[in-house]
N, C-alpha and C positions, 0 to 999 in steps of 0.2 A: 790444348786443354779446354778451350772455349767450346770446341765442337763436342767434346765429351760431355761437358756440362749441359749443353743444349740437348744432346741426344738423351741424356739421363732424365732431364726435365720432361722432354716429350714422351719418353717411355712411361714415366710416372703418371703423367696426365692421361695417356692412352689407357693405362691399366687401372685408372681410378674406378671405372664401373665394375671392374673385376676384383676390386679390393675386398669385397665381401667374401670372395673365395679364399678359404683358409690356406695360408702358406704362400700365397701368390706374391705378396709384397716382399717377404723375406727372400724368397727364391729369386725374385727379379733383382733385388739389390745385389745378392751374391753373384748371380749370373751376369749382371751388367758389369761388375768389376772384373770378373773372370774373362768375359768377352773382350773388355777393353785391354786387359793385360795380354791376352792371347792374339792380339792383332787388330785392335780398333774395331771390334765387332760388338760394341756394348749393347746396341739395341737387340741384335740377334741373341746375345747372351741373356739379356733381361727377359725376352720372350720365352726362351727355353727354360730359364730358371723359374719363371712363373709357373709354367706347366709342370715342371718337376716338383717344385715346392707344394703345389696344390695336390699332386698325386700322392706324395709322401704323407701329407697331412691327412688325407682321406684314408690312406692305408693304416695310419696310426690310430685314427678314430675308430675304425672298424675293429682293430685289435683290442682297443680299450673297451669297446662295447661288448665284445665276446668275453673278455675277462670278467667284466661286471655281471654278465648274464650267468656265467658259471659260478660266481660267488654268491649270487642272490639266493638260490635254493638252499645252500649250505648254511646260510645265516638266518633261515626262517626260525621263528621261535618254536621250541619244542613244547608239546602239550604237558601240562603239569601232571606229575604222577599222583594217582589217587592214593589216599592213605589205606593201609591194610585194615581189613575189618577187625573189630575188637572181638575177642572171644567172649562168649556168653556164659 
């Protein structure tokens, strides 16, 4: 168990510069646990989890940006209707 904790701490420290990458830390945590359970490959699991987490976050951000771009023109204010001319 001490080896797992040491490996997890080393992975977190190694990934610290990459922490700005969205999704990396969450993916690394999940991948580290999965790798540990799958045969004491926590570091490898954390590295793969970081890559997958970042990829999924970027994909979700692109999807959200496209949805926002499609909604923006539909929400543009409509020009005010001019009143009908009065009969003379």
